[in-house]
N, C-alpha and C positions, 0 to 999 in steps of 0.2 A: 247717536243715542242708544245706549247700552241698558240692557235689563236681564234679571235674572228671576225666573219664575220655579217655585219648587212646589210639590205635592208628594203625599205620601199614600201609598195603597197598602192592605193588609194582605198581600201575595208576594212570593218570590220573585227575584228578578226574573227567572226563567218564563214564570207564569205570566208577569206583566209584559215581557218581551213577546210572548205568543199572541197575546191578546192586543197589544199596539200594532201588531202586521197582521192580525186577523182580519179579511174583507168583509164578513158579514157584522161585526162588531163597528169597522170604521163606516160602514153605509148606514148603520142605525143611528153613530154618533154624528154624520154629516146631516141627516135627517133633524137630529135634535138640536144642532147647531143651525138650522137653516142656511145649509151649505151644499148647493148643488156640488157632486163629486163624481169623479171618473177617473178608475184606474188607468193609468197608461202603459204601466209596466211594473211588474214586482218579479226582482232576481232574487233568488236564495242559494246561496252556497251554505259549506259547513261554518264559513268565518265571518260571511257578509250578508247585509240584506241591503239592497239597492231598489228604492221605490219611487215611482213617479207618479202624481196624481194631479190632475185637473179639477179646480175648484172655481165656483161661482158663487160668491155670497148673494143672498137674498137681502137687499137693501130695503130699509123703508126710506120712501123717496123724501120725506120731511127730516131724516137724518143728517147730521154734519157730511156725513160720506156720501150717503143718497144725495144730497142737493151738490156735492163736489162732481160728481159723476154724471148728472143728469140722466140723458135716456141712453147712454152709453152703457154697454154691460161689462163692468168690471170685472175681470177674473184673474187668477193667478195660476201657476204650475209650482208646485211644491216638490222638491227632489230631496232625498235623504238618503245619505250613504252609511249605513250602521255597520260597526265591527263588532261583531258577536263575542270575541274575545275580551275586548277591553269595555263592552257595553257602551261606546260612546258612538253617537253618530253625527256626521257633519249634515246641514241642511241650509237650504236656500229657497228663498219663493222669487219667481219670475213673474212680475206682473204685467199683464197683455197692455196696460196702458202706462206708455213713461218708462219701458224698461230700462232705457239709458239713465234714467234720472233717480231711479227708486230701487234701493238694494235692501233687502232683507237678509240675513244669514245669521247662523248659530251653531249651536251643537245641543244634542238631547242625551242626556247620561243617564243612566241608570245604577244607583247604589243601593246595596243592602243598608238596610235600616232598622236593626231591631228584629221585630218578627215580620217585616215587611220590606217594601222598596220605596226608595225615594226618586222622583223622577225631577231632575234638574235640566232646566230648560236655558240657555243662555243665548242672547240675541243682541244683534247689532243692525240697527234701522238707520240708514243714511238715504236721506233725500236731496238733491241737488237741485234746488229750485230759489231763485235770488229772492230775498227778502220774506220768505215764508216757509222755506225748507224745514225749520225747527218746529214750526207747528203742525206739519204733516208729519213729522217725524212723532211727535207726541201721540198724534193721533193714532198711528200706526201702532205704534209701542203700547197703546192703551187697548187697543183691538186685540193685538196679542196676548195682553195679560188676560182679558175677560174671554177669550177664545180658551184658554189653557184653564181657568177658572172653571168654566160651563163643562168642560170635558173633565174635568177632575171630579167634579157633581155627577156626570153622566155616567163616568167609570166606576165611582165608588156604587152607585144605584146597580149597576149591571153585574158588579162582583157579588153584590148581597143576595142576588136573583139565585 
C-alpha cells in the first residue's frame, strides 16, 4: 500500500529542516503524540543528517492496535538518511514485532511553497501475512496519516509561539 501525505508550514525550508531535526522540538512532539521516544544516534555533516530513533507508542488497550498487540510492548526504530542538498530523506521503520513480515519505507521531501515550505511524505507499507496482510497495511497507513496530521497541527502551533 502506498500513500502520500502533504502539509505546508509558514517558514523557509532551512527553518523547517532545522526544526525537524531539533531534539527539544522532537521530544515535545513525542509527548504530544503519546510516543515514548529515545534518540539512538544523530549524525550531521554539511550535506547529510542521519538520525535513528526508538519509539514506543502508548496504545489504548481497547483500540484495534492495542488489541492486536495485547500485553506485548510494540515499538519500532525509525531511521532517516536526509540529503541536505536535495532536501530529500529516505526513511524506514523497523518494528520489534514481526520485523521480517512488516516493512514501512518512504521519503520525506521539503519543497519551497510560496511563502513557506511543503513537507511531502511518501510511504510504502507492506505486510506479509496470509489472509489479512492488506488489512494490517491499511491500519498502519491510517496510523501514519493520523500521526503526520497531528504532527502538522503541533508544528503549526509550535511555530506560532
